[in-house]
N, C-alpha and C positions, 0 to 999 in steps of 0.2 A: 655218625648222625643218621637218623632214619631218613629215607628218601620217599617213602610212599605213605607215611602217616605224619601227622603233626602232633606234637606233645606240648601241652601247657601245664607245667607242674603246679602253678598257682593260679588257675583259672578263676577260682574263688577261694576264700579262706578255707584251708584244709581240703579243697576239692581240686582234683586234677582232671584234665580233659585230653582224651585221645581222639583224633579225627582221622578217619581213613581218607586218604587224599589221592584218589585215582578217578577224578570226575569223568574223563573221557571214556573210561571202561566201566562206568556205573559202579565204581569201587569194588570191582571183581576181586576176589580173594585169591591171590597166588601165594606161592611159598614164601616170597620175600615179605609180603604184607603180614602174613601170619607170624613170621619170625620177628618182625619189627614190633608187632603188638605184644607178643610174648616177652620180648626183651624190655619193652617199655613198662609193662605191668610188673615185671620182676624188680625193676629199678624203683618204681613207685611204691611197691610193697616194702622196700627197704628204707623208704624216706619217711621219717617220723612226722614230718609236717603235713603229709597227705593222709587223709582218713577215708576218703571216698573217691572213686574214679567214675567218670562218665565217658562212655564210648559212643561215638556217633559217626555219621557220614555227612551227607548233605541233604537238602530238601528233596532232591530227585531220587536218591538211593542211599540207604544205609549200606547195603552191599547186595548187588543183584545176583550173587552166586559165586561159585568157584570159577577160576580162570580155565575154561574148557580147553583153550588152545594149548595150555601147559600139560594137559593130561591126555589129549586125544590119541596120540601115537604111542602111548606107554603100554607095556605088557604087564601082566600080573606080577611078574618078578620085579620089573622096574618099580611098580607101586610099592611092593613090599620093601624094597631096598631104600626107597625115598623115605618111607615111614613118616609121612606128613602128619599123621594124627598124634604123634608124640608131642608136637607143638601144642595141639589142642589140649592134651592132658595137662601140660604144664600151665597153660592159661587157666584151666579149671582149678588149679591149686592155689591161685591168688587168694591171699588171706583177707584182703580188704574188699568191701562190697563194691560191685560194679553195676552201674546203671546204664542200660542201653537206651539211647535217645534216638528213636527211629522215625524217619520220614521217607515216603516213597517205598521202593522195593527192598524187601528183606527176604530173599529167595535162596533156596538151596543152602549153600554154606553160610549165606547171610542170615537166614532164619536160624540155622544151627548156632551161629555165633551169638545171636540174641539170646538163645536159650542157655548158652554157656554163662551169660551174665546172670545177675541175681534178681534184677527187676527190669521192667521194660516200660518206658513212656513212649507213646506213639502219637504221631500227628494223624489227622483225619485222612490223609492220603496214603498212609502206610498200607502195604500189602504183604502178607506173609504166605510162604508156600515152600513145598519141597517138590519141585518139578523134575527131579533127576530121572524119574521113570520115563519121561518123554525123550530122553537121549540114551535110553537103553541101560541105565544103571539104577542105583538106589542111593539114598542118603548114607553117608559113611562117617560123618562127624557127630553122630548122636541123634540124628533126626528120627530114626525108628525107635529110639529109646527115651529121649526126653520129651518128644511131642506127645506120646500116649500118657505120660505122667502129667502133662500140663492140660491136655484137652480131652483125655479119655480115648479108649481104644477105637471106638467107631469113627469119630471124626479124624483121628490120626490116620487110621487105615484108609479112609477116603482121600485125604490129602496126599498121602504117600503113593497110593496106587493109581490115582488119576492125575496127580500133579496140579490139582485145583488150588488157586490162590484164595485166601480169605482176607476180608477187609479188616481194618482196625476195629470196627464195631463188633464184627463177628469174633475176632480174636479176644476182645474184652469179654464178651459173653461166654466164650469157651474157657476163660481163665488163663489164657496164654500171656496176657499183658496186664499191667497195673492200671493204666489210664489212657484215654483218648482225648486229645485237645486240638485246637486249631493249629494249622501249620506255623503261624507266626508266634506260637507260644510253647511249642514242644520242648525247646531247649530251656526256656524259663521254668517250665514245670519240672524238668529233670533236675535243674539246679535246686529248685525248692525242695524236692525230695532228698537230694544229696545233703542239703543244709540241715534238714531235720535229723539226718543220721550223723552228720559230722559233729554235732554238739553233744553226742552221747560219749560214753567212755569207749575209746578205741579198742581196748582189750576186750570189754564186754561185747562189743559189736562183732569182733572177729570170732570169738568163741561161740556167740549165738549163731552167726552165719555157718560156722563149722557144724554146729549141732543140727540146724535145719537141714543141711545137705545130707547128713547121716540118716535122716528119716527116709531117704530114697534108697539107701544102700544097705540098711541093716534090718533084721527082724525087730519088731516092736520092743521086746524086752531088752535086747542088746542096745538099741538106740536110746531107750530110757536110761540105761546105766551110763551111757556115754554122756547124755545130757546132764545127769546128776554129777558126774565127775567134773564137767566144765563149770557147773554152778558152784560147787564147792571150791574149785580153783580160784574163782573170782574173789573169794574172801581173803586171798593173800595179796590183793592189790590195794594200792592207795586210793584208787578211784572208787572202790566199794565203800571205803570209810568216808570219803568225801561225799559220795552220793547219798548215803544213808544219813549222814550228819546234816546235809543240806535239807533233806526231807523233814527231819525232826525240827530243824531250826527255821523251816518255812522260807528258804532262800533257793536261788538257782545254784546248782552245783558247778564247779569249775574243774572239769576233768583234765588230767595231764597225761593220761596214757601210761600210768605207772601203777 
């Protein structure tokens, strides 16, 4: 059983909730937390009753960064042998969509974990940043790669080289997050977004997510070919037949994930 996260497989119909649960440490991400998140996502990926996952912390902090105490005395060889970023790679391979519900601090590894998710709903108190430069290092879990893709080179460079935090409103304007809402409704809004995805065909959602991610990894012609392959593949599903029949018959589709 996980010790540093809480997992609710049926938080809502077809929606699972993972809550980082280290409130005294502002949900700092140590090796155990990341391993538990990885294992939970793998289990939820294999559970046909789950179609969308929400990842959250608490109102004060989504995750205020990595657990510096765990790294401070390590050598370069130590870090290489620990190979902590393999866990992050495995999290990124989750097939089902992940929504980060963020309030308070999302800094360092916390900001990187948000960007590893597929969508971000933030409360008005959310703050995003990559302050690693202030302790003599740099982002190592995707901050220098995903942040420029989200907010552009200039703002990413400023955030990474100065360690400046940005507010939820600035993050929204920059394209880092999907929506800003009051603190008392950020979880409600994340659930609303999850519900709008959960009613779609699970297979189509997973292949569409995969195709969008490929847009960041491949040249345009290759990613277009990848998209086309996934599009054609969906015509082998029962959900495609149900969806198109429902459209023609002017009724709501009943997707089964087959």
